[in-house]
N, C-alpha and C positions, 0 to 999 in steps of 0.2 A: 504494500500500500504506500502511495506517495506521501511525503511529509505534509504537503498542503492538505490533502484529503484527510490524513490522520488528525490534523488539528481541528477539523470541523466535525469529527465524530461527536455524537451526543455527550460522551463522558468528558472529552476535551472542551467542548463548548460550555458544558455545565459549569466548569471552573470560571470561565469568563462571566457568565451570567450571575453566578453566585457573588463574584467580586463586585459586579455592578449593582447587586441587589441591596447594598448598604448605602444609605443616604450620604454619609460622609465621603465614602469612596466615589460615589457618583458625582458629588460636588468637586472632588479633586480632579476627576476626569474633565469636568466642565471647565475648571480653572486652567487646566493644562491645554485645553482645546484651542487656546489663543495662538498656539504655535511656538511661542518662545519658551525655552527651558526656565524653570523656576526653582529656587532653593526652598528648603523647608521653611525658612523664615518668611519668604514671600507667600508660601502656600498657607501659612497660619495667620498671616496678617489680616486683621479685621474679622477673625473668627474666634470662637470660644474653645477651639480644639487645640490641645497642647502639641508641642513639637514632637513629643514622644508618641502620641496617638497618631499623628500624621505619618510619622516614620513607619509605624506598624501597618497602617492602611496602605501606604505606598508599597510595602513589601508584598502584601496580598495582590495588589494590582500588578506588580512586577512578576510575581509567580504565574499570574494569568496571561502574561505577555502583553499587557495593556500599556505599561509605562516602562521607561528605563532611566536609570540614573547614571550620570557621568560626573566623575570627580573633577572639580575645578578648584585647585588649591586645597583649602581646608573644608570646603563644602561640596555637597553633591547637588548637581542641577538635574531636575527631573523633567522629562518630556514624554508626551503621548506617543504611542506606537500606532499611528493611523492604519497601518496595514492590518493589524490584528482586528481593529474595529471594522474595517472593510470586510474581512473574512466573516465576521459574525453577522454583518449586515447581509452578505450574500447567503449565508446559512439561513437566516430568517426569511429572506426572499424565496429561497428554495422551499421552505416549509409552507410559506404563504401560497406559492403556486400550486403545491400539492393539495392544499385545502380548497383552493379555487376549483381545481379539477374535480375533487370529490364532491363539492357542493353543486357543481354543474351537473354531475351524474345523478345526484340525488334529486335535483330539481327536474331533470328530464324524466326520471322514473316516476316522480309524483305527478307530473303533468300528463303522462301516458295514461 
């Protein structure tokens, strides 16, 4: 099985959706979606979330392949991995298409 296909298996995808299922992590993804890498200090600015908590949440997102950190001197700058989000969007689109087909078959059967 190819690596790209392996990453969109239900078990692999569940990790991503579980990571995104937390409001704090979803907020971090939203903040990182601006495109520029941000430090922990920047990610906690204006929030009630501690730096330690943000660090733990970023580890979960990184394990799911949604973000990556790059060391810049004494700090780590975090950025979104848009390719992983695109994979998940394609996966959801595939599920949606299957549902559309199934619903169309059901509708045709009911109308007969």
